C-alpha positions as CSV (number, residue, x, y, z in Angstrom):
1,M,-9.8,139.5,-27.1
2,P,-13.5,139.9,-27.9
3,V,-13.6,136.9,-30.4
4,Y,-12.4,134.6,-27.9
5,G,-15.3,135.7,-25.8
6,G,-17.9,134.7,-28.5
7,A,-18.1,138.1,-30.0
8,P,-19.0,138.1,-33.7
9,K,-16.3,138.2,-36.4
10,G,-15.0,141.6,-37.1
11,Y,-16.1,143.1,-33.5
12,S,-14.0,146.2,-33.1
13,A,-12.7,148.4,-30.4
14,A,-15.6,150.9,-31.3
15,D,-18.1,148.1,-30.9
16,Y,-16.7,147.3,-27.4
17,A,-17.0,151.0,-26.3
18,R,-20.5,151.3,-27.5
19,D,-21.6,148.1,-25.7
20,L,-19.8,148.9,-22.5
21,A,-21.6,152.4,-22.5
22,V,-25.0,150.6,-23.0
23,F,-24.2,148.3,-20.1
24,R,-22.8,151.0,-17.9
25,R,-26.2,152.9,-18.3
26,F,-28.1,149.7,-17.4
27,A,-25.9,148.8,-14.4
28,E,-26.2,152.4,-13.0
29,A,-29.9,152.2,-13.2
30,A,-30.3,148.6,-12.0
31,A,-27.5,148.1,-9.6
32,P,-26.1,151.4,-8.7
33,D,-23.7,149.9,-5.9
34,M,-22.1,147.4,-8.2
35,Q,-18.6,147.9,-9.3
36,I,-17.7,147.5,-13.1
37,V,-14.6,145.6,-13.5
38,G,-12.7,145.5,-16.8
39,P,-11.1,145.4,-19.4
40,G,-10.0,141.8,-18.3
41,S,-7.3,141.7,-21.0
42,V,-4.9,138.9,-21.1
43,G,-1.4,138.1,-22.7
44,E,-0.5,141.4,-24.0
45,G,2.4,141.8,-21.6
46,V,3.9,138.3,-21.9
47,L,2.3,135.9,-24.2
48,M,1.7,137.9,-27.3
49,P,5.2,139.1,-27.6
50,L,6.4,135.5,-27.3
51,M,4.0,134.3,-29.9
52,G,5.3,136.9,-32.3
53,G,1.9,137.7,-33.8
54,A,0.9,134.1,-34.4
55,G,-2.0,132.0,-33.0
56,M,-4.0,133.9,-30.5
57,A,-2.4,137.1,-31.1
58,D,-3.5,137.2,-34.7
59,G,-6.1,139.7,-35.1
60,L,-6.2,140.8,-31.5
61,V,-8.3,143.9,-30.6
62,S,-5.6,145.6,-28.3
63,T,-6.5,147.0,-24.9
64,A,-5.1,150.2,-25.8
65,D,-7.5,150.4,-28.9
66,M,-10.5,149.6,-26.9
67,L,-9.8,152.3,-24.1
68,T,-9.1,154.9,-26.7
69,A,-12.4,154.2,-28.5
70,Q,-15.5,156.4,-28.2
71,P,-17.0,156.9,-25.8
72,P,-14.2,156.1,-23.7
73,P,-14.7,153.0,-21.6
74,K,-14.6,153.6,-17.8
75,F,-14.2,151.0,-15.1
76,D,-14.4,151.1,-11.3
77,V,-11.6,148.4,-11.1
78,F,-8.9,147.9,-13.7
79,S,-8.7,144.0,-14.2
80,Y,-6.7,141.6,-16.2
81,H,-5.8,137.8,-16.4
82,F,-2.4,136.6,-16.1
83,Y,-0.9,133.4,-17.8
84,G,2.6,132.9,-18.2
85,A,2.3,130.2,-20.9
86,A,-0.3,128.2,-22.8
87,S,-0.6,124.6,-21.7
88,I,0.3,121.8,-24.1
89,R,-3.6,121.5,-24.9
90,C,-3.1,124.8,-26.7
91,A,0.2,124.1,-28.6
92,A,-1.4,125.4,-31.6
93,M,-1.0,128.8,-30.2
94,G,2.7,128.5,-31.1
95,A,5.9,127.3,-29.6
96,G,6.7,130.7,-28.2
97,A,3.6,130.4,-25.6
98,Q,4.8,127.0,-24.4
99,T,6.9,126.2,-21.2
100,T,8.4,123.1,-19.4
101,A,8.5,121.8,-16.0
102,A,12.2,122.3,-16.1
103,D,11.6,126.1,-16.2
104,A,9.3,126.3,-13.4
105,L,11.7,128.0,-11.1
106,S,13.9,129.9,-13.5
107,E,14.2,133.5,-13.1
108,A,12.8,134.2,-16.7
109,W,9.8,132.2,-15.9
110,L,8.9,133.9,-12.5
111,A,9.7,137.2,-13.9
112,R,6.7,137.0,-16.2
113,T,4.4,138.0,-13.4
114,D,6.2,141.2,-13.0
115,T,6.3,141.9,-16.5
116,S,2.7,141.2,-17.0
117,Y,1.6,143.4,-14.0
118,F,3.8,146.3,-14.9
119,Y,2.6,146.4,-18.6
120,V,-1.2,146.4,-17.1
121,K,-0.2,149.0,-14.6
122,G,1.2,151.2,-17.2
123,L,-2.2,151.0,-19.1
124,R,-4.0,151.7,-15.9
125,D,-1.9,154.7,-15.2
126,R,-2.3,156.1,-18.6
127,Y,-6.1,155.4,-18.9
128,E,-7.6,155.0,-15.6
129,P,-5.2,156.5,-13.1
130,G,-5.8,155.8,-9.5
131,K,-8.2,152.8,-10.2
132,P,-7.3,149.7,-8.2
133,V,-5.7,146.8,-10.3
134,W,-7.4,143.3,-9.9
135,I,-6.2,140.0,-11.3
136,T,-9.4,138.1,-12.0
137,E,-8.1,135.0,-13.5
138,T,-4.8,133.1,-13.5
139,A,-3.1,129.7,-13.5
140,D,0.3,128.1,-14.3
141,A,-0.9,128.0,-17.9
142,A,-3.8,128.9,-20.0
143,C,-6.1,126.3,-21.4
144,G,-6.5,124.3,-18.2
145,G,-3.0,124.2,-17.0
146,N,-0.1,121.9,-17.8
147,P,0.3,118.2,-16.5
148,W,2.6,119.3,-13.7
149,A,0.1,121.8,-12.4
150,S,-1.1,119.1,-9.7
151,S,2.2,118.5,-8.4
152,F,4.4,120.0,-5.7
153,L,6.6,121.6,-8.5
154,D,3.6,123.8,-9.6
155,S,2.7,124.6,-5.8
156,F,6.0,125.8,-5.0
157,A,6.6,127.7,-8.2
158,T,3.2,129.5,-8.1
159,S,3.4,130.5,-4.5
160,T,7.0,131.7,-5.0
161,S,5.8,133.7,-8.1
162,W,3.1,135.3,-6.0
163,A,5.4,136.0,-3.2
164,G,7.9,137.6,-5.5
165,W,5.5,140.0,-7.1
166,P,6.3,143.7,-7.0
167,G,7.3,144.7,-3.5
168,A,8.2,142.1,-0.9
169,A,5.6,143.6,1.4
170,W,3.0,143.5,-1.1
171,P,2.2,147.3,-1.0
172,W,-0.5,146.8,-3.6
173,C,-2.0,143.6,-2.2
174,S,-5.1,145.3,-0.7
175,A,-5.9,146.5,-4.2
176,T,-5.5,143.1,-5.8
177,R,-7.9,140.2,-6.0
178,W,-7.6,137.1,-8.2
179,H,-9.0,133.6,-8.8
180,R,-6.6,130.6,-9.2
181,V,-7.5,128.4,-12.1
182,N,-5.7,125.1,-11.9
183,T,-6.3,121.4,-12.8
184,A,-5.7,120.5,-9.1
185,C,-8.4,122.9,-7.7
186,S,-9.9,120.6,-5.4
187,T,-6.7,119.8,-3.8
188,R,-5.6,123.2,-3.1
189,P,-6.1,125.3,0.2
190,P,-8.2,128.4,-0.2
191,S,-5.3,130.7,0.6
192,R,-1.6,130.3,0.7
193,L,-1.3,133.2,2.9
194,G,-3.6,131.8,5.5
195,R,-6.4,134.3,4.5
196,T,-9.7,133.8,2.8
197,T,-9.1,136.7,0.7
198,G,-6.0,135.3,-0.9
199,P,-5.7,132.9,-4.0
200,H,-8.3,130.4,-4.4
201,C,-9.6,128.0,-6.9
202,C,-12.4,128.7,-9.2
203,G,-12.4,125.7,-11.5
204,T,-10.5,124.6,-14.6
205,G,-12.4,126.6,-17.1
């Protein structure tokens, strides 16, 4: 989603591949031990299909297009953002991207984490096999979270959602990192698993 990150209108997958190659050359010279994390895609596995091509999905530069551009983008870590819905602040994204408090514990809602992860894993397996997968941004909803994000409802739904991610024993947990974005950041503990490497807040934007 280059345009949402401030890229100029018309920015393409080819532009992305060119710019990443320039950045990688710089990074290898200036900070050779630094890991490059990307592509940081969002929404393709869940939100975009729900939006039916409207709103944010209109004019999207797909992750697959970026990863097949020349020169092929390469990352040390394969990353993505997960949002199961857009908050009411972003209702303009379309009705399909919205959710309700009543759905917070529904199977369909909780399954969105799995759907998103396996979509991204498929991209990783195809374009960057063997690279770890990191979640680098998430929340109950995009655009700052919904009003119930600061309630116990959201806390329970979110922790249940994480616990229900692929594999009850978290076989890929050591290869996954994420930041928790929420409207109630200051009230949440740094980790729901009792570890400092677990979910934590990073602000509301």
